C-alpha positions in Angstrom: -3.3 -42.0 -18.6 -5.8 -39.1 -18.8 -6.4 -39.2 -15.4 -3.6 -39.1 -14.4 -2.7 -36.0 -16.6 -6.7 -34.2 -15.9 -4.7 -35.0 -11.9 -1.4 -33.5 -12.4 -2.8 -30.4 -14.3 -5.3 -30.7 -11.0 -2.6 -30.1 -8.1 -1.0 -27.5 -10.6 -4.3 -25.4 -9.6 -5.7 -26.4 -13.1 -9.0 -27.3 -14.1 -10.7 -29.9 -15.7 -11.8 -26.8 -17.9 -9.4 -24.8 -18.9 -7.5 -28.1 -20.0 -10.3 -28.8 -21.9 -10.2 -25.8 -23.9 -7.1 -25.8 -25.1 -4.9 -23.3 -26.9 -5.5 -20.2 -28.2 -6.8 -20.5 -31.3 -8.4 -24.3 -31.1 -12.2 -24.3 -31.7 -13.1 -25.5 -28.9 -16.7 -28.0 -29.0 -19.0 -26.6 -26.5 -22.3 -28.0 -28.3 -22.4 -32.4 -27.4 -24.0 -34.9 -25.4 -23.3 -37.9 -23.5 -25.6 -41.2 -23.3 -23.9 -44.5 -20.6 -24.6 -46.8 -18.6 -23.4 -46.0 -15.5 -23.4 -49.5 -13.1 -26.4 -49.9 -15.0 -27.9 -46.5 -14.6 -28.7 -44.5 -17.7 -27.4 -41.1 -17.1 -27.1 -38.1 -19.6 -24.9 -35.0 -19.7 -25.3 -32.3 -22.1 -22.3 -30.2 -21.1 -18.8 -30.7 -23.3 -15.4 -29.0 -22.8 -12.8 -30.2 -25.0 -11.3 -29.2 -28.6 -8.9 -31.7 -31.5 -5.9 -30.6 -32.8 -4.0 -32.1 -35.3 -0.1 -33.8 -35.2 2.1 -34.9 -37.0 -1.3 -36.6 -39.1 -2.8 -37.8 -36.6 -6.1 -36.2 -35.2 -5.4 -35.4 -31.0 -8.1 -34.6 -29.2 -6.1 -34.6 -25.5 -9.5 -34.2 -23.0 -12.7 -34.2 -23.8 -15.5 -33.9 -20.7 -18.9 -34.6 -20.8 -20.2 -33.4 -17.5 -20.5 -30.6 -15.2 -17.0 -28.6 -13.4 -16.3 -30.3 -10.7 -18.9 -32.9 -10.8 -19.3 -36.7 -11.8 -18.0 -36.9 -14.9 -16.9 -38.4 -18.5 -13.1 -37.9 -19.6 -12.2 -38.8 -23.2 -8.7 -39.4 -24.8 -8.2 -39.7 -28.8 -5.0 -40.0 -31.1 -6.2 -41.0 -34.1 -5.2 -41.1 -37.8 -9.2 -40.7 -38.4 -12.3 -42.3 -37.8 -12.0 -46.4 -36.3 -11.4 -48.0 -33.3 -9.3 -46.2 -31.0 -6.3 -48.6 -29.7 -6.1 -48.5 -26.2 -3.4 -50.2 -25.8 -1.5 -47.6 -27.1 0.3 -46.2 -24.3 0.0 -42.5 -25.2 -3.2 -40.7 -25.9 -6.0 -43.1 -25.6 -8.0 -43.5 -22.8 -12.1 -43.5 -20.8 -11.8 -42.3 -17.6 -15.0 -41.5 -15.2 -15.3 -39.0 -12.2 -17.9 -40.2 -9.7 -18.3 -38.7 -5.8 -14.7 -36.5 -6.8 -12.9 -40.3 -7.5 -11.4 -41.3 -10.8 -11.9 -44.8 -12.5 -9.7 -45.6 -15.8 -9.6 -48.0 -18.5 -6.2 -50.1 -17.6 -4.0 -50.2 -20.6 -2.9 -53.2 -22.6 -5.6 -55.3 -20.4 -8.5 -56.3 -22.8 -12.5 -55.5 -21.8 -12.7 -51.7 -23.0 -13.5 -50.8 -26.6 -13.5 -46.9 -28.1 -14.6 -46.5 -31.6 -14.4 -42.5 -32.6 -17.3 -42.8 -35.4 -16.5 -39.3 -37.3 -13.5 -36.1 -36.5 -12.3 -33.3 -37.6 -11.5 -30.5 -36.0 -14.6 -28.5 -35.3 -16.3 -32.8 -33.9 -16.1 -36.0 -32.8 -18.2 -38.1 -32.0 -18.5 -42.4 -30.7 -19.2 -45.0 -29.1 -17.6 -46.5 -26.1 -18.1 -49.7 -23.1 -16.2 -50.3 -20.6 -17.3 -52.7 -18.0 -14.4 -52.6 -15.7 -13.3 -49.2 -15.1 -10.2 -49.4 -11.9 -9.7 -47.1 -9.7 -7.0 -45.0 -10.0 -4.4 -45.9 -6.6 -8.2 -47.7 -5.6 -9.4 -51.6 -5.7 -13.3 -50.3 -6.8 -13.8 -51.1 -10.0 -16.9 -49.0 -11.9 -19.2 -49.7 -15.3 -19.2 -47.7 -18.1 -22.0 -49.0 -21.0 -23.1 -48.2 -23.5 -21.3 -44.7 -24.3 -22.8 -42.5 -27.2 -20.6 -39.2 -27.7 -20.6 -36.0 -29.7 -19.2 -33.0 -29.8 -18.7 -30.0 -31.8 -18.1 -26.7 -31.9 -20.3 -23.9 -30.7 
């Protein structure tokens, strides 16, 4: 879902950065980092873009992007009531994706194997962990392993 939203926005001329900034009045999340193992190789991103908003009693992070604009990056999307395990089978709002060399890889809804846990979340911060040994290439057959993810972002 997240990749489809970002891909559609890209076709319309938006960038991940403009999506991650959010609607006017939100506090952008600008400070943070993510560490992970990408196919077994340690990767660290020290740049983050995104925001948290409240909607109907839930906290929503439509696009949290770790990494350089236009380069390889980790993308997370959550729709939760508060800290805890994230339901990745939920049809909307939750997902893990990785952009590598211009190709998007994402978790498959309803398929077991990936986990995402939010350990802290408010309107000004989010942190958590993720494991996804098999992200599937969007419109392709390749896979990518993203494991040992630790992430945090806060208003800067």
